[in-house]
Steps between C-alpha positions, in 0.01 A plus 500: 500500500787730588649438143165584337490843694877559399423454129197730533715763666761479229246510225334808666844660525601435147168549319261646746357774302430573126812707459748240595291246295522730191882547556545121522281448171708750312828345626375151407396639151850655459675167603272306258581746222876453561467126504310491179748755331796283642355150389323577169643813331832493329704824523811597302589723787425512866140547604396789731205313654695367797564848616140585551428266791818605674392870473150413604612323804762738604635591758471146645636343184799720470585395866476135413684503165786265493739529215489177268148393604294405202217262399273363777716684770414834323122422508513379856680817600247718327203302670657542839564881436133532388370315803705730733394813319127391516534441881624846541230645275236301703633630828513854384146484369377345821685762705338772291167345551387537133523146386260304724127565504314401825151351489243708709180363597187694442324672787615592848685251730214478741267357221714188455 
């Protein structure tokens, strides 16, 4: 039971509001685009597509960049950077109070 609560807490922290979910969706779309461009498109010169996810997930991705990392390690690094950034976005939205809507019941409290 504690593991389930931990998973819920992590999910709420990483994607607890629509802003962080939108960020993760865009990051996933960029990673899919880079994978398709790398796997299926032949380039005579280097492709610029791999730079966009790095820029989108900055500053975290820039902190984690390790020289010589490529392939699956590059995608894993960008995925972790996107999750860290999404967590920060979610915490900032929660702190500002604009991301979560509370449900209010109709009528005064004494009528319940």
